[in-house]
Every structure is written in C-alpha cells, then in structure tokens.
C-alpha positions in Angstrom: 104.8 114.6 98.7 102.8 111.5 97.8 104.8 108.6 96.3 102.9 106.9 93.5 103.9 104.7 90.6 101.1 105.3 88.2 102.3 104.8 84.7 105.4 103.0 85.9 106.3 99.4 85.0 108.3 97.3 87.5 110.0 93.9 87.4 110.5 92.2 90.7 112.6 89.0 90.8 111.9 86.3 93.4 108.4 87.8 93.8 106.4 84.6 94.3 106.8 84.5 98.1 108.1 86.4 101.1 109.8 89.7 100.6 109.5 89.7 96.8 105.8 89.1 97.0 105.4 92.0 99.4 107.4 94.2 97.1 105.3 93.3 94.1 102.1 93.9 96.0 103.4 97.2 97.4 104.3 98.5 93.9 100.9 97.4 92.5 99.0 99.1 95.4 100.7 102.4 94.4 99.8 102.1 90.8 102.7 100.3 89.1 102.2 97.5 86.5 104.3 94.6 87.8 106.1 91.7 86.3 106.1 89.0 89.0 109.2 86.9 88.3 109.7 83.7 90.2 111.2 80.4 89.2 109.4 78.7 92.0 112.3 77.0 93.5 112.9 75.8 97.1 115.2 77.9 99.3 118.2 75.8 98.1 117.4 76.5 94.5 116.0 73.1 93.6 112.7 72.4 91.7 110.6 74.9 89.9 106.9 76.0 89.7 105.0 78.9 88.2 102.1 78.6 90.8 103.5 81.1 93.3 104.1 83.9 90.7 100.7 83.3 89.2 99.1 83.5 92.6 100.7 86.9 93.2 99.4 88.1 89.8 95.9 87.1 90.9 96.3 89.0 94.1 97.3 92.1 92.2 94.5 91.8 89.7 92.0 91.3 92.5 92.9 94.7 93.9 92.4 96.2 90.4 96.0 96.3 89.4 97.9 95.0 86.3 100.5 92.3 86.5 102.0 89.4 84.5 104.0 86.3 85.7 107.2 85.2 84.2 109.3 82.2 85.4 112.7 83.3 83.9 115.8 82.0 85.6 117.5 85.2 86.5 120.9 83.8 85.7 119.8 82.9 82.1 120.3 85.8 79.7 117.9 84.4 77.1 115.1 83.8 79.5 115.6 87.2 81.2 115.6 88.9 77.7 112.3 87.2 77.0 110.8 88.5 80.2 112.0 92.1 79.4 110.7 91.8 75.8 107.3 90.6 77.0 107.0 93.4 79.5 107.9 96.1 76.9 105.5 94.5 74.3 102.7 94.5 76.9 103.2 97.9 78.5 105.7 99.8 76.3 108.6 100.1 78.8 110.1 99.1 82.1 111.1 101.7 84.7 111.9 99.8 87.8 114.0 96.7 88.6 114.0 95.1 92.0 116.4 92.2 92.3 115.3 90.0 95.1 115.7 86.4 93.9 118.0 84.3 96.0 118.8 80.9 97.5 120.6 79.6 100.5 123.0 76.6 100.9 124.4 77.2 104.3 127.4 75.3 105.7 130.7 76.2 107.3 133.4 77.0 104.8 135.3 73.8 105.8 132.3 71.7 104.9 131.0 73.6 101.9 131.4 72.2 98.4 132.7 74.6 95.8 129.6 73.8 93.7 127.3 75.2 96.5 129.5 78.3 96.9 129.4 79.0 93.1 125.6 78.3 92.8 124.7 80.8 95.6 127.1 83.5 94.1 125.6 82.9 90.7 122.0 83.3 91.7 122.5 86.4 93.9 125.2 88.2 91.9 124.7 87.1 88.3 121.0 87.0 89.1 121.2 90.7 89.6 123.7 91.5 86.9 121.7 89.7 84.1 118.4 91.5 84.6 120.3 94.8 84.9 122.2 94.2 81.7 118.9 93.3 79.9 117.4 96.6 80.9 120.5 98.9 80.9 120.3 100.2 77.4 116.5 100.5 77.7 116.9 102.7 80.8 119.6 104.8 79.1 117.4 105.4 76.0 114.4 106.4 78.2 116.7 108.4 80.5 115.0 106.8 83.5 115.7 103.8 85.6 115.3 102.8 89.2 117.2 99.8 90.5 117.2 98.1 93.9 119.6 95.3 94.8 119.2 93.1 97.9 122.1 92.7 100.2 122.3 91.2 103.7 123.9 91.8 107.0 125.6 88.5 106.3 127.6 90.3 103.5 128.0 93.6 105.2 128.9 92.3 108.7 129.3 88.5 108.4 127.3 85.5 109.6 128.7 82.1 110.6 128.1 79.4 108.0 127.3 81.8 105.2 130.5 82.5 103.3 128.9 81.9 99.9 125.8 84.0 100.7 127.9 86.7 102.4 130.3 87.0 99.5 127.5 87.2 97.0 125.6 89.9 99.1 128.7 92.0 99.6 129.2 92.0 95.8 125.9 94.0 95.5 127.7 97.0 97.0 130.4 97.0 94.4 127.9 96.6 91.6 125.8 99.5 92.9 128.7 101.8 93.4 129.9 101.6 89.8 126.4 101.7 88.2 125.5 104.8 90.2 128.4 106.6 88.4 127.7 105.1 85.0 124.0 105.7 85.2 124.0 109.2 86.7 123.8 111.2 83.4 120.9 109.0 82.2 118.8 109.5 85.4 119.4 105.9 86.4 119.5 105.5 90.2 120.7 102.4 92.0 120.2 101.6 95.7 120.5 98.6 98.0 118.1 97.2 100.5 119.6 95.2 103.5 116.5 93.5 104.9 115.9 91.5 108.0 112.6 89.8 107.4 110.7 86.7 108.5 110.8 84.7 105.3 111.4 81.1 104.2 115.1 81.9 104.6 114.8 82.8 108.3 112.4 80.1 109.4 113.9 78.2 112.3 116.6 80.8 112.9 114.6 83.2 115.1 111.9 82.7 117.8 108.3 82.9 116.6 107.7 86.1 118.7 110.5 87.9 116.9 109.5 86.6 113.5 106.1 88.2 114.0 107.8 91.6 114.3 109.9 91.1 111.1 107.2 90.6 108.5 108.1 91.5 104.9 105.4 94.1 104.9 107.4 96.1 107.5 110.3 96.4 105.0 108.6 97.1 101.6 107.7 100.7 102.4 111.5 101.5 102.6 112.1 99.7 99.3 109.4 101.8 97.7 111.2 105.0 98.6 114.4 103.6 96.9 112.6 103.2 93.6 110.5 106.4 93.7 111.1 109.2 91.2 112.8 111.3 93.9 114.7 108.3 95.3 118.1 108.8 96.9 121.1 107.4 95.0 123.8 105.0 96.2 122.1 104.3 99.5 122.3 101.0 101.5 119.1 101.0 103.5 119.0 98.6 106.5 115.4 97.6 107.2 113.4 95.3 109.5 110.4 95.4 111.8 109.5 98.9 110.6 112.9 100.2 111.4 115.1 101.9 108.8 118.8 102.9 108.8 121.6 103.7 106.4 124.6 101.4 106.3 127.8 103.2 105.2 131.4 102.3 104.4 133.8 104.7 105.9 137.6 105.2 105.5 139.6 106.5 108.5 141.8 109.5 108.0 144.8 107.3 108.1 148.5 108.0 108.6 151.2 109.0 106.1 154.6 107.3 106.6 158.0 108.5 105.2 160.2 106.4 103.1 162.4 105.5 106.1 159.3 104.4 108.0 157.9 101.9 105.5 158.4 98.7 107.4 155.8 96.4 109.0 157.0 97.1 112.6 156.5 100.8 112.3 153.1 100.3 110.7 152.0 97.8 113.4 153.1 100.3 116.1 150.8 102.9 114.7 147.8 100.6 114.1 145.7 102.5 116.7 146.3 105.7 114.8 145.6 104.1 111.4 142.3 102.7 112.7 141.2 105.8 114.6 137.7 106.9 113.7 138.5 110.6 114.1 137.8 112.4 110.8 136.7 109.3 109.0 134.9 110.0 105.7 132.9 108.4 103.0 134.7 108.0 99.6 132.6 109.1 96.7 134.6 106.9 94.3 137.8 104.9 93.9 139.8 107.8 92.5 139.0 109.9 95.5 141.0 107.4 97.6 143.9 107.6 95.1 143.9 111.4 95.3 143.8 111.2 99.1 146.8 109.0 99.4 148.7 110.9 96.8 148.1 114.2 98.6 149.0 112.7 102.0 152.2 111.1 100.6 153.2 114.3 98.9 152.6 116.4 102.0 154.7 114.0 104.1 157.6 114.5 101.7 157.3 118.2 101.2 156.0 118.0 97.6 153.5 120.5 96.5 151.0 119.0 94.1 149.3 121.1 91.4 145.8 122.2 92.4 143.0 120.6 90.4 
C-alpha cells in the first residue's frame, strides 16, 4: 500500500505555522491540492495577517504542488463558505478537512475571565463545527469525505490552568462520535489527532532538548493516515516525537443494584466493584449503554427481555 492524495483537495485550518503548516506540506508532498487557511493571529487570538498562509503556499508551489491561501476566520460562517466556494470553483471539489486552528488563553479557573473561556471554546469547537458544516452536504453528495479534528491531552486527561482549552478539546470527541454515525453511509470518516508537538503553543513549557524531539513533522505522518482513502474511522490517535497510540474511552462492566439497594451508602460501599477494570469495554454508541443498563437491571430483577 502506498498512501497518496493525487486528485484530492484538502482544507487545513491554522496552516500558516507549526503543526498546521506541517500538515499542509505533508498533504501537498503526497499529491493533494491544499487550501492553506490561516487568520494569522497570535497564540492568544489577537491580530491578523495573511503573510504566513501565503508563505506556505509558496513553499508548496516551489515543490511543484498546487495551493491557495485563504484567511477565513474559522468561526465566521460567511468567511468559511467563501473559502469552500473558492476551493470548489478552483478545483471542483473538496475531499479532506483538517481542523487545526486554535488559540490559548491560559489561566487558572479562579482567575480566568468568562470572555477568555468563551473565546477559546469558540475558536476550537465552533472553529471545527463551522468548516465541517460548510462541507457536510458537499461530502454527502460526493459520497466521500475525510475529517480530522485536533484534540489535546489537556482535554482527554486534564492540564492545570487550561480549563477553557481542555473543555474545548474534549468537545472534539463528542463531535466526532456523532458525525461518524451520521456520515457512515456517505463514506464520510471522522478521526481525531491528539498531538504533542513543539509549536508556538508549547514554547517555554518544555526544555529545548525535549522540544527538538517533538517537531510537528514527527506527527503529520499519523494525521495523513487518518485522512487516507482507507483511513480508520472514529479513532483518537495520540502522537508525538514519532510515537503513535490510540486513546480510548472505556466503560467498566459495572454493578446492578436491586430496588432495596438503591441508596448512596450501598453504592459507595461497592465503589471498588463499580470502578473495576475487569471486562471493561468500548461503547459503540449511546444507545449501547442504554441497552446494557436495561439488560443488567432486568436480569437483576428476574425480568426476561425480548431478544433483538
């Protein structure tokens, strides 16, 4: 197997620097035509400039590829629609969406202003939703779409001083889970990348020697597998320093309680059993959990449910 993107058109948001730039160049090197989207803001979301996106376009063109720059604010539906319309007018379609744009406004929750919380959630969450919505019908009509969202260990596992960023990044998981189900019959696949990279957002947080190991270029090959024609579906790929893993959400087997046991003292006394990792499993969807609990509750009470 040789993964290539000849004939494919990709939009990469936040592609002017760092990880997004690496993604755009990686796609172009393997044959994709690339829309390099970047508003050109600072890491906190202030300011704007088209210079960074245009510089990446020049890099792609210098290697013989095709690209165009667009400075759409990913939270602005009209600007994103214009970007999508321009891409389709130029190349006839869009096949791939990589949502990478983001900002940081780190503070402890006690010191954080609600405005800073809302702004970070808006850029990361709605900045992924708006481009997806702009392309969703197009993907459905073409019966092809590959989407990658960018999450973070801050959302999956937590990180001090990043309640806004963590909340926004955790939201990517819920968005992906639903769109995987809704897009399946249209050959639309959605996955998530959870990168640890040396970018503007990690400067000053890690020693220089470690940062040298975590270059964006060590992550992009994993992202490319998530948007390939034979990509997996509903995967959260952890990546950094040339290392790749799958992050999964499990549910323990759990314990069924009888009606006469449904009090907090009894539940607290069985907490070790409730949290036991024996026979834990991945839920394919929300209703699978509902069926699980209904089955357990019925069995506990001697009720035989009809087989489905």
